[in-house]
A tleap script that builds the chain and sets N, CA, C and O, in Angstrom:
source leaprc.protein.ff14SB
mol = sequence {
  NMET ARG GLU LEU LEU ASP ASP ILE ASP ARG
  TRP ARG GLY GLU GLY ARG ARG VAL ALA LEU
  CYS ARG VAL VAL ASP LEU GLU GLY SER GLY
  PRO ARG LEU PRO GLY ALA ALA MET ALA VAL
  SER ASP ARG GLY GLU VAL SER GLY SER VAL
  SER GLY GLY CYS VAL GLU GLY ALA VAL VAL
  GLU GLU ALA LEU ALA MET LEU GLN GLY ASP
  GLN GLY ALA ARG MET VAL ARG TYR GLY ILE
  SER ASP ASP ASP ALA PHE ALA VAL GLY LEU
  THR CYS GLY GLY THR ILE HIE LEU LEU VAL
  ALA PRO LEU ASP CTRP
}
set mol.1.N position { 0.715 -1.433 -0.138 }
set mol.1.CA position { -0.024 -0.171 0.266 }
set mol.1.C position { 0.452 1.214 -0.190 }
set mol.1.O position { 0.029 1.963 -1.071 }
set mol.2.N position { 1.738 1.352 0.919 }
set mol.2.CA position { 2.727 2.911 0.723 }
set mol.2.C position { 3.576 2.842 -1.121 }
set mol.2.O position { 4.329 3.729 -1.522 }
set mol.3.N position { 3.334 2.060 -1.640 }
set mol.3.CA position { 4.593 2.701 -2.533 }
set mol.3.C position { 2.917 3.465 -3.465 }
set mol.3.O position { 3.021 4.327 -4.337 }
set mol.4.N position { 1.368 2.814 -2.939 }
set mol.4.CA position { 0.675 4.196 -4.290 }
set mol.4.C position { 0.793 5.281 -3.340 }
set mol.4.O position { -0.380 5.644 -3.423 }
set mol.5.N position { 1.144 5.829 -2.764 }
set mol.5.CA position { 0.820 6.651 -1.829 }
set mol.5.C position { 0.976 7.744 -2.641 }
set mol.5.O position { 0.015 8.365 -3.094 }
set mol.6.N position { 2.683 8.158 -2.960 }
set mol.6.CA position { 3.081 8.851 -3.315 }
set mol.6.C position { 1.934 9.261 -4.805 }
set mol.6.O position { 1.301 10.293 -5.030 }
set mol.7.N position { 2.029 8.065 -5.544 }
set mol.7.CA position { 0.928 8.812 -6.779 }
set mol.7.C position { -0.649 8.940 -6.931 }
set mol.7.O position { -1.383 9.140 -7.899 }
set mol.8.N position { -0.917 8.691 -5.243 }
set mol.8.CA position { -2.123 9.192 -5.077 }
set mol.8.C position { -2.007 10.723 -4.309 }
set mol.8.O position { -2.764 11.694 -4.311 }
set mol.9.N position { -0.963 10.515 -3.791 }
set mol.9.CA position { -0.423 12.236 -3.240 }
set mol.9.C position { -1.005 13.387 -4.640 }
set mol.9.O position { -1.756 14.357 -4.743 }
set mol.10.N position { 0.189 12.262 -5.858 }
set mol.10.CA position { 0.557 13.354 -6.904 }
set mol.10.C position { -0.638 13.603 -7.638 }
set mol.10.O position { -0.595 14.623 -8.326 }
set mol.11.N position { -1.521 13.050 -7.668 }
set mol.11.CA position { -3.025 12.778 -8.084 }
set mol.11.C position { -4.299 13.894 -7.415 }
set mol.11.O position { -5.142 14.704 -7.800 }
set mol.12.N position { -3.696 13.217 -6.035 }
set mol.12.CA position { -5.016 13.763 -5.850 }
set mol.12.C position { -4.298 15.859 -5.602 }
set mol.12.O position { -5.144 16.687 -5.263 }
set mol.13.N position { -3.117 16.235 -5.781 }
set mol.13.CA position { -2.476 17.697 -5.966 }
set mol.13.C position { -3.175 17.771 -7.475 }
set mol.13.O position { -3.788 18.831 -7.599 }
set mol.14.N position { -3.215 17.256 -8.187 }
set mol.14.CA position { -3.985 17.667 -9.555 }
set mol.14.C position { -4.934 18.109 -9.800 }
set mol.14.O position { -5.319 18.836 -10.715 }
set mol.15.N position { -5.934 17.144 -7.923 }
set mol.15.CA position { -7.544 17.464 -8.411 }
set mol.15.C position { -8.001 16.605 -9.356 }
set mol.15.O position { -8.846 16.727 -10.242 }
set mol.16.N position { -6.908 15.225 -8.829 }
set mol.16.CA position { -7.805 14.199 -9.965 }
set mol.16.C position { -8.875 12.905 -8.912 }
set mol.16.O position { -8.744 12.529 -7.747 }
set mol.17.N position { -9.511 12.674 -9.591 }
set mol.17.CA position { -10.057 11.690 -8.132 }
set mol.17.C position { -9.857 10.816 -8.390 }
set mol.17.O position { -9.859 10.716 -9.617 }
set mol.18.N position { -9.488 9.316 -7.546 }
set mol.18.CA position { -8.884 8.340 -7.455 }
set mol.18.C position { -9.285 7.591 -6.967 }
set mol.18.O position { -9.698 8.017 -5.888 }
set mol.19.N position { -9.620 5.692 -7.172 }
set mol.19.CA position { -10.399 5.000 -6.431 }
set mol.19.C position { -9.027 4.244 -6.453 }
set mol.19.O position { -8.035 4.242 -7.182 }
set mol.20.N position { -9.687 3.205 -4.612 }
set mol.20.CA position { -8.608 2.249 -4.141 }
set mol.20.C position { -9.105 1.248 -4.383 }
set mol.20.O position { -10.321 1.397 -4.513 }
set mol.21.N position { -8.687 -0.034 -4.558 }
set mol.21.CA position { -9.019 -1.184 -5.603 }
set mol.21.C position { -7.847 -2.348 -4.367 }
set mol.21.O position { -6.640 -2.501 -4.177 }
set mol.22.N position { -9.292 -2.977 -3.753 }
set mol.22.CA position { -7.562 -4.034 -2.684 }
set mol.22.C position { -8.631 -4.903 -2.341 }
set mol.22.O position { -9.800 -4.842 -1.960 }
set mol.23.N position { -7.322 -6.150 -2.773 }
set mol.23.CA position { -8.570 -8.139 -2.472 }
set mol.23.C position { -8.449 -8.051 -0.961 }
set mol.23.O position { -7.636 -7.724 -0.097 }
set mol.24.N position { -9.743 -8.534 -1.103 }
set mol.24.CA position { -10.275 -8.354 0.345 }
set mol.24.C position { -10.505 -9.831 0.658 }
set mol.24.O position { -10.321 -10.122 1.840 }
set mol.25.N position { -10.833 -10.722 -0.072 }
set mol.25.CA position { -10.739 -11.781 0.115 }
set mol.25.C position { -10.066 -13.342 -1.308 }
set mol.25.O position { -9.422 -13.152 -2.340 }
set mol.26.N position { -10.286 -13.929 -1.059 }
set mol.26.CA position { -9.404 -15.000 -1.699 }
set mol.26.C position { -9.323 -16.591 -1.664 }
set mol.26.O position { -8.299 -17.238 -1.446 }
set mol.27.N position { -10.555 -17.085 -1.911 }
set mol.27.CA position { -10.859 -18.445 -2.413 }
set mol.27.C position { -9.803 -19.457 -3.048 }
set mol.27.O position { -8.962 -18.598 -3.310 }
set mol.28.N position { -9.411 -20.256 -3.345 }
set mol.28.CA position { -8.726 -21.605 -3.515 }
set mol.28.C position { -7.083 -20.554 -3.655 }
set mol.28.O position { -6.489 -19.999 -2.731 }
set mol.29.N position { -6.793 -20.575 -4.835 }
set mol.29.CA position { -5.120 -20.377 -5.459 }
set mol.29.C position { -6.148 -18.607 -6.022 }
set mol.29.O position { -7.296 -18.467 -6.445 }
set mol.30.N position { -5.429 -17.944 -5.841 }
set mol.30.CA position { -5.235 -17.082 -6.108 }
set mol.30.C position { -3.430 -15.874 -6.909 }
set mol.30.O position { -2.403 -16.415 -7.318 }
set mol.31.N position { -3.632 -14.549 -6.877 }
set mol.31.CA position { -2.249 -13.948 -7.954 }
set mol.31.C position { -1.660 -13.750 -6.805 }
set mol.31.O position { -0.615 -14.356 -6.571 }
set mol.32.N position { -2.303 -12.712 -5.696 }
set mol.32.CA position { -1.686 -11.493 -4.807 }
set mol.32.C position { -3.010 -12.236 -3.672 }
set mol.32.O position { -4.122 -12.644 -4.007 }
set mol.33.N position { -2.278 -12.205 -2.040 }
set mol.33.CA position { -3.076 -12.184 -0.926 }
set mol.33.C position { -4.228 -10.984 -0.853 }
set mol.33.O position { -4.256 -10.035 -1.636 }
set mol.34.N position { -5.029 -11.166 0.065 }
set mol.34.CA position { -5.709 -10.247 0.561 }
set mol.34.C position { -4.588 -9.214 1.216 }
set mol.34.O position { -3.555 -9.549 1.796 }
set mol.35.N position { -5.344 -7.091 0.823 }
set mol.35.CA position { -4.505 -6.627 0.842 }
set mol.35.C position { -3.754 -5.608 0.510 }
set mol.35.O position { -3.289 -4.573 0.987 }
set mol.36.N position { -3.797 -6.643 -1.117 }
set mol.36.CA position { -2.678 -6.495 -2.269 }
set mol.36.C position { -4.231 -5.073 -2.618 }
set mol.36.O position { -5.456 -5.181 -2.568 }
set mol.37.N position { -3.069 -3.608 -3.028 }
set mol.37.CA position { -4.066 -2.595 -3.228 }
set mol.37.C position { -3.303 -2.316 -4.855 }
set mol.37.O position { -2.155 -2.601 -5.197 }
set mol.38.N position { -4.499 -1.608 -5.736 }
set mol.38.CA position { -4.235 -1.232 -6.356 }
set mol.38.C position { -5.174 0.511 -6.826 }
set mol.38.O position { -6.376 0.756 -6.924 }
set mol.39.N position { -3.986 1.366 -7.008 }
set mol.39.CA position { -5.065 2.368 -7.203 }
set mol.39.C position { -4.593 3.232 -8.317 }
set mol.39.O position { -3.527 3.647 -8.773 }
set mol.40.N position { -6.212 3.336 -8.611 }
set mol.40.CA position { -6.781 3.785 -10.485 }
set mol.40.C position { -7.083 5.637 -10.178 }
set mol.40.O position { -7.738 6.044 -9.219 }
set mol.41.N position { -6.534 6.408 -11.072 }
set mol.41.CA position { -6.597 8.084 -11.455 }
set mol.41.C position { -8.010 7.779 -12.352 }
set mol.41.O position { -8.335 6.646 -12.706 }
set mol.42.N position { -8.789 9.016 -12.650 }
set mol.42.CA position { -9.936 8.865 -13.511 }
set mol.42.C position { -9.865 9.582 -14.780 }
set mol.42.O position { -10.851 9.930 -15.431 }
set mol.43.N position { -8.233 9.855 -15.205 }
set mol.43.CA position { -7.639 9.786 -16.189 }
set mol.43.C position { -6.824 8.460 -16.655 }
set mol.43.O position { -6.044 8.448 -17.607 }
set mol.44.N position { -7.270 6.836 -15.453 }
set mol.44.CA position { -7.128 5.462 -16.286 }
set mol.44.C position { -5.537 4.872 -15.861 }
set mol.44.O position { -5.169 3.703 -15.970 }
set mol.45.N position { -4.312 6.617 -15.091 }
set mol.45.CA position { -3.407 6.278 -14.471 }
set mol.45.C position { -3.291 5.148 -13.702 }
set mol.45.O position { -4.396 5.024 -13.173 }
set mol.46.N position { -2.434 4.072 -13.268 }
set mol.46.CA position { -2.638 2.798 -12.832 }
set mol.46.C position { -1.146 2.734 -11.527 }
set mol.46.O position { 0.017 2.733 -11.933 }
set mol.47.N position { -1.476 2.689 -10.079 }
set mol.47.CA position { -0.486 2.176 -9.262 }
set mol.47.C position { -0.286 1.062 -8.606 }
set mol.47.O position { -0.881 1.113 -7.529 }
set mol.48.N position { 0.200 0.215 -8.738 }
set mol.48.CA position { 0.115 -0.711 -7.600 }
set mol.48.C position { -0.684 -2.297 -8.251 }
set mol.48.O position { -1.055 -2.091 -9.407 }
set mol.49.N position { -0.866 -3.111 -7.988 }
set mol.49.CA position { -1.628 -4.507 -8.453 }
set mol.49.C position { -2.537 -5.073 -8.136 }
set mol.49.O position { -1.908 -5.827 -7.394 }
set mol.50.N position { -3.674 -5.450 -8.017 }
set mol.50.CA position { -4.017 -6.496 -7.488 }
set mol.50.C position { -4.485 -7.853 -7.951 }
set mol.50.O position { -5.418 -8.331 -7.306 }
set mol.51.N position { -3.802 -8.851 -9.373 }
set mol.51.CA position { -3.651 -9.747 -9.271 }
set mol.51.C position { -2.621 -9.770 -10.257 }
set mol.51.O position { -3.263 -10.056 -11.267 }
set mol.52.N position { -1.066 -9.612 -10.710 }
set mol.52.CA position { 0.218 -9.344 -11.094 }
set mol.52.C position { -0.226 -9.262 -12.861 }
set mol.52.O position { 0.520 -9.428 -13.826 }
set mol.53.N position { -1.417 -9.009 -12.845 }
set mol.53.CA position { -1.613 -8.601 -13.919 }
set mol.53.C position { -2.866 -9.280 -14.784 }
set mol.53.O position { -3.069 -8.952 -15.953 }
set mol.54.N position { -3.675 -10.252 -14.094 }
set mol.54.CA position { -3.856 -11.355 -15.164 }
set mol.54.C position { -5.346 -10.270 -14.862 }
set mol.54.O position { -6.025 -10.202 -15.887 }
set mol.55.N position { -5.761 -9.692 -14.026 }
set mol.55.CA position { -7.351 -9.166 -14.208 }
set mol.55.C position { -7.507 -8.018 -14.122 }
set mol.55.O position { -8.570 -7.437 -13.905 }
set mol.56.N position { -5.280 -7.047 -14.468 }
set mol.56.CA position { -6.025 -5.326 -14.169 }
set mol.56.C position { -6.647 -4.820 -14.625 }
set mol.56.O position { -7.138 -3.884 -13.993 }
set mol.57.N position { -6.955 -4.971 -15.592 }
set mol.57.CA position { -7.350 -4.495 -17.156 }
set mol.57.C position { -8.756 -4.363 -16.662 }
set mol.57.O position { -9.274 -3.252 -16.769 }
set mol.58.N position { -9.671 -5.667 -15.962 }
set mol.58.CA position { -11.105 -5.456 -15.739 }
set mol.58.C position { -11.438 -4.975 -14.430 }
set mol.58.O position { -12.574 -4.718 -14.034 }
set mol.59.N position { -10.319 -4.867 -13.758 }
set mol.59.CA position { -10.645 -3.951 -12.384 }
set mol.59.C position { -10.436 -2.543 -12.379 }
set mol.59.O position { -10.851 -1.747 -11.537 }
set mol.60.N position { -9.409 -2.184 -13.914 }
set mol.60.CA position { -8.847 -0.494 -13.877 }
set mol.60.C position { -11.073 -0.353 -14.700 }
set mol.60.O position { -11.990 0.410 -14.395 }
set mol.61.N position { -11.019 -1.077 -15.337 }
set mol.61.CA position { -12.402 -0.982 -16.152 }
set mol.61.C position { -13.422 -0.355 -14.563 }
set mol.61.O position { -13.979 0.713 -14.310 }
set mol.62.N position { -13.302 -1.314 -14.001 }
set mol.62.CA position { -14.698 -1.016 -13.271 }
set mol.62.C position { -14.663 -0.374 -12.590 }
set mol.62.O position { -15.756 -0.141 -12.073 }
set mol.63.N position { -12.962 0.729 -11.815 }
set mol.63.CA position { -12.199 1.914 -11.105 }
set mol.63.C position { -12.915 3.203 -11.847 }
set mol.63.O position { -13.539 4.182 -11.436 }
set mol.64.N position { -12.613 2.835 -12.829 }
set mol.64.CA position { -13.330 4.047 -13.829 }
set mol.64.C position { -14.996 4.195 -14.515 }
set mol.64.O position { -15.509 5.228 -14.945 }
set mol.65.N position { -15.501 3.055 -14.462 }
set mol.65.CA position { -16.612 3.496 -14.872 }
set mol.65.C position { -17.045 3.551 -12.852 }
set mol.65.O position { -18.176 4.031 -12.784 }
set mol.66.N position { -16.759 3.378 -12.067 }
set mol.66.CA position { -17.892 3.701 -10.696 }
set mol.66.C position { -17.146 5.683 -10.698 }
set mol.66.O position { -17.926 6.576 -11.030 }
set mol.67.N position { -15.659 6.049 -10.297 }
set mol.67.CA position { -15.555 7.056 -10.715 }
set mol.67.C position { -16.436 8.221 -11.478 }
set mol.67.O position { -16.831 9.328 -11.112 }
set mol.68.N position { -16.550 7.577 -12.533 }
set mol.68.CA position { -17.350 8.029 -14.427 }
set mol.68.C position { -18.703 8.512 -13.613 }
set mol.68.O position { -19.026 9.699 -13.573 }
set mol.69.N position { -19.487 7.428 -12.946 }
set mol.69.CA position { -20.744 7.591 -12.713 }
set mol.69.C position { -20.493 7.929 -10.997 }
set mol.69.O position { -21.133 7.516 -10.030 }
set mol.70.N position { -19.711 8.530 -11.037 }
set mol.70.CA position { -19.825 8.597 -9.416 }
set mol.70.C position { -20.735 8.352 -8.382 }
set mol.70.O position { -21.454 8.973 -7.600 }
set mol.71.N position { -20.346 6.892 -8.761 }
set mol.71.CA position { -21.172 5.771 -7.530 }
set mol.71.C position { -20.150 5.000 -6.313 }
set mol.71.O position { -18.943 4.769 -6.387 }
set mol.72.N position { -21.024 4.733 -5.291 }
set mol.72.CA position { -20.113 4.122 -4.297 }
set mol.72.C position { -18.953 3.520 -3.983 }
set mol.72.O position { -17.905 4.152 -4.114 }
set mol.73.N position { -18.952 2.425 -3.596 }
set mol.73.CA position { -17.993 1.328 -2.909 }
set mol.73.C position { -18.639 0.470 -2.978 }
set mol.73.O position { -19.585 0.276 -2.214 }
set mol.74.N position { -18.122 -0.685 -4.423 }
set mol.74.CA position { -18.995 -1.991 -4.783 }
set mol.74.C position { -18.004 -3.019 -4.288 }
set mol.74.O position { -17.152 -2.506 -3.563 }
set mol.75.N position { -17.913 -3.866 -4.405 }
set mol.75.CA position { -17.194 -5.354 -4.485 }
set mol.75.C position { -17.231 -5.766 -5.745 }
set mol.75.O position { -18.229 -5.494 -6.413 }
set mol.76.N position { -16.186 -6.479 -6.300 }
set mol.76.CA position { -16.738 -7.243 -7.294 }
set mol.76.C position { -15.998 -7.974 -7.130 }
set mol.76.O position { -15.066 -7.758 -6.356 }
set mol.77.N position { -16.217 -9.825 -8.213 }
set mol.77.CA position { -14.992 -10.918 -7.630 }
set mol.77.C position { -14.931 -11.528 -9.346 }
set mol.77.O position { -15.697 -11.463 -10.308 }
set mol.78.N position { -13.645 -12.101 -9.101 }
set mol.78.CA position { -13.634 -12.783 -10.501 }
set mol.78.C position { -13.064 -13.765 -10.243 }
set mol.78.O position { -11.844 -13.684 -10.100 }
set mol.79.N position { -13.692 -14.982 -10.095 }
set mol.79.CA position { -13.686 -16.504 -10.360 }
set mol.79.C position { -13.549 -17.545 -11.777 }
set mol.79.O position { -14.050 -17.513 -12.901 }
set mol.80.N position { -12.604 -18.456 -11.078 }
set mol.80.CA position { -12.616 -19.398 -12.455 }
set mol.80.C position { -14.096 -19.810 -13.088 }
set mol.80.O position { -14.025 -19.994 -14.303 }
set mol.81.N position { -15.307 -19.979 -12.571 }
set mol.81.CA position { -16.487 -20.641 -12.726 }
set mol.81.C position { -17.265 -19.216 -13.111 }
set mol.81.O position { -18.481 -19.376 -13.214 }
set mol.82.N position { -16.802 -17.854 -13.343 }
set mol.82.CA position { -17.553 -16.584 -14.062 }
set mol.82.C position { -17.686 -16.938 -15.585 }
set mol.82.O position { -16.635 -17.343 -16.082 }
set mol.83.N position { -18.644 -16.874 -16.330 }
set mol.83.CA position { -18.698 -17.041 -17.813 }
set mol.83.C position { -17.198 -15.973 -18.683 }
set mol.83.O position { -16.846 -15.952 -19.862 }
set mol.84.N position { -16.643 -15.208 -17.438 }
set mol.84.CA position { -15.496 -14.323 -17.813 }
set mol.84.C position { -14.106 -14.123 -17.763 }
set mol.84.O position { -13.322 -13.292 -18.221 }
set mol.85.N position { -14.017 -15.401 -16.885 }
set mol.85.CA position { -13.226 -15.537 -16.001 }
set mol.85.C position { -11.830 -15.561 -16.599 }
set mol.85.O position { -10.807 -15.095 -16.097 }
set mol.86.N position { -11.999 -16.312 -17.993 }
set mol.86.CA position { -10.788 -16.679 -19.293 }
set mol.86.C position { -10.836 -16.014 -20.259 }
set mol.86.O position { -10.256 -16.392 -21.276 }
set mol.87.N position { -11.751 -14.474 -20.218 }
set mol.87.CA position { -11.624 -13.238 -21.298 }
set mol.87.C position { -11.115 -12.336 -20.360 }
set mol.87.O position { -11.075 -11.257 -20.951 }
set mol.88.N position { -10.637 -12.169 -19.035 }
set mol.88.CA position { -9.987 -11.137 -18.203 }
set mol.88.C position { -8.564 -11.628 -17.667 }
set mol.88.O position { -7.628 -10.887 -17.369 }
set mol.89.N position { -8.584 -12.976 -17.606 }
set mol.89.CA position { -7.250 -13.578 -17.750 }
set mol.89.C position { -6.972 -14.499 -16.508 }
set mol.89.O position { -5.972 -15.183 -16.291 }
set mol.90.N position { -8.466 -14.298 -15.502 }
set mol.90.CA position { -8.240 -15.877 -13.888 }
set mol.90.C position { -8.009 -16.929 -14.797 }
set mol.90.O position { -8.768 -17.256 -15.710 }
set mol.91.N position { -6.652 -17.578 -14.434 }
set mol.91.CA position { -6.676 -19.463 -14.523 }
set mol.91.C position { -6.348 -19.535 -13.729 }
set mol.91.O position { -6.926 -20.518 -13.266 }
set mol.92.N position { -5.731 -19.186 -13.049 }
set mol.92.CA position { -5.585 -19.458 -11.706 }
set mol.92.C position { -5.743 -20.297 -10.655 }
set mol.92.O position { -4.903 -20.432 -9.765 }
set mol.93.N position { -7.480 -21.253 -10.755 }
set mol.93.CA position { -8.607 -21.251 -10.933 }
set mol.93.C position { -9.023 -21.517 -9.231 }
set mol.93.O position { -9.332 -22.621 -8.785 }
set mol.94.N position { -8.947 -20.189 -8.385 }
set mol.94.CA position { -9.742 -19.315 -7.834 }
set mol.94.C position { -10.028 -18.537 -8.158 }
set mol.94.O position { -9.942 -18.062 -9.291 }
set mol.95.N position { -10.735 -17.925 -6.680 }
set mol.95.CA position { -11.800 -16.168 -7.423 }
set mol.95.C position { -11.483 -15.527 -6.062 }
set mol.95.O position { -11.467 -15.912 -4.893 }
set mol.96.N position { -11.165 -14.034 -6.919 }
set mol.96.CA position { -10.316 -13.243 -6.331 }
set mol.96.C position { -11.653 -11.957 -5.615 }
set mol.96.O position { -12.466 -11.394 -6.348 }
set mol.97.N position { -11.594 -11.796 -4.484 }
set mol.97.CA position { -13.227 -10.408 -4.469 }
set mol.97.C position { -12.473 -9.285 -3.985 }
set mol.97.O position { -11.510 -9.499 -3.250 }
set mol.98.N position { -12.715 -8.400 -4.229 }
set mol.98.CA position { -12.066 -6.906 -4.435 }
set mol.98.C position { -12.967 -5.808 -4.381 }
set mol.98.O position { -13.975 -5.806 -5.087 }
set mol.99.N position { -12.655 -4.738 -3.494 }
set mol.99.CA position { -13.648 -3.891 -3.036 }
set mol.99.C position { -13.116 -2.473 -3.914 }
set mol.99.O position { -11.919 -2.189 -3.948 }
set mol.100.N position { -14.001 -1.765 -4.503 }
set mol.100.CA position { -13.059 -0.549 -5.454 }
set mol.100.C position { -14.466 0.367 -5.080 }
set mol.100.O position { -15.696 0.326 -5.062 }
set mol.101.N position { -13.109 1.343 -4.760 }
set mol.101.CA position { -14.196 2.560 -3.436 }
set mol.101.C position { -13.452 3.505 -4.252 }
set mol.101.O position { -12.609 3.126 -5.065 }
set mol.102.N position { -13.745 4.729 -4.055 }
set mol.102.CA position { -13.682 6.176 -4.545 }
set mol.102.C position { -12.588 6.324 -3.007 }
set mol.102.O position { -12.140 5.461 -2.253 }
set mol.103.N position { -12.506 7.282 -3.018 }
set mol.103.CA position { -11.101 8.021 -3.044 }
set mol.103.C position { -11.620 9.220 -2.202 }
set mol.103.O position { -11.166 10.073 -2.965 }
set mol.104.N position { -12.215 9.950 -1.229 }
set mol.104.CA position { -12.954 10.715 -0.922 }
set mol.104.C position { -11.584 11.887 -0.148 }
set mol.104.O position { -10.682 11.404 0.536 }
set mol.105.N position { -11.691 13.500 -0.445 }
set mol.105.CA position { -10.574 14.427 0.076 }
set mol.105.C position { -11.457 15.012 1.278 }
set mol.105.O position { -10.981 15.850 2.042 }
savepdb mol mol.pdb
quit
């Protein structure tokens, strides 16, 4: 999480809106453990990682949709049983649960 702070601080100084995405639960095997975090600016800039690359694109899309729609926090999950699991690249066999939330200053 600490590696995100410089980018979050810079984006905040620029007046950007930011979403924080965190792994909050893991069922079976997964690419990153609970606590892994990624920040996304409203310009699509990314800092950190929640999956080591396998679902990052889908998570960025969720974060941007939330920021653009001015919505509140939401839980999302990606798992091998989901129809789009292979489409987003999650092939590890587990399910990851993420909290995607706007950072309000």
